[in-house]
C-alpha positions, -999 to +999 in steps of 0.1 A: +097-466+143+119-443+125+154-442+137+163-407+148+197-396+136+221-391+164+230-355+169+264-347+157+289-339+184+301-304+184+336-301+172+359-295+201+378-263+201+415-267+201+431-261+234+442-226+240+478-219+247+485-214+284+492-177+283+461-171+261+440-192+285+454-172+314+446-139+297+411-152+289+406-162+325+417-128+337+392-111+313+364-134+325+373-126+361+374-089+354+340-091+337+326-109+367+340-083+390+326-055+368+291-070+371+294-073+408+307-037+410+277-025+390+254-043+415+272-028+444+272+007+429+234+004+423+229-007+459+251+022+471+231+047+450+198+033+464+211+036+500+224+071+494+190+081+480+172+065+509+196+084+533+188+117+515+151+111+518+155+103+555+174+135+561+149+155+542+120+140+562+139+146+594+145+183+584+108+187+577+099+171+610+124+194+628+110+225+611+074+214+620+085+208+656+102+242+657+071+259+643+049+241+668+073+251+697+072+287+686+034+286+684+031+271+718+056+297+732+035+325+718+003+310+732+020+306+765+032+342+766-003+354+756-018+334+785+008+348+809+000+383+798-037+376+803-030+363+838-009+394+846-037+416+834-063+397+854-041+400+886-038+437+881-075+440+876-082+421+907-058+443+928-073+475+913-110+479+918-129+489+887-139+525+881-175+534+880-190+550+849-190+583+867-153+581+874-146+571+838-165+601+825-146+624+850-112+610+838-122+615+802-132+651+808-101+659+827-078+644+799-098+665+774-092+697+794-055+689+797-053+685+759-072+718+754-048+736+778-018+722+760-031+735+727-038+769+743-003+769+758+013+761+724-007+789+707+003+814+733+040+804+731+038+807+693+023+842+696+050+853+721+077+839+697+062+860+669+060+892+689 
């Protein structure tokens, strides 16, 4: 068996002066705080992004709910109008075909007379 050479011990660094050691310790402490602060800032950023996404989703849900509410309100109003119309139709008996024709002819005569009246007034104004 070959004898392995013993590893040489690393030379020891000379001891630092107390104020240099204190400065070095403060630097190490600040670096550690800086690393922790980076982690905290990353976590804060992630939480803020998550909050923005939640607000956006809530806004979308609120807009969808508002649209649905408006749609239901319109449908409700249409149904109420239909019910009112049906109640009126129930109270007023339907006209016969003969009555409808009579009403149409009478409205036509009224229009014709109005036209004749306007023509006559125009002739009188010219005269």
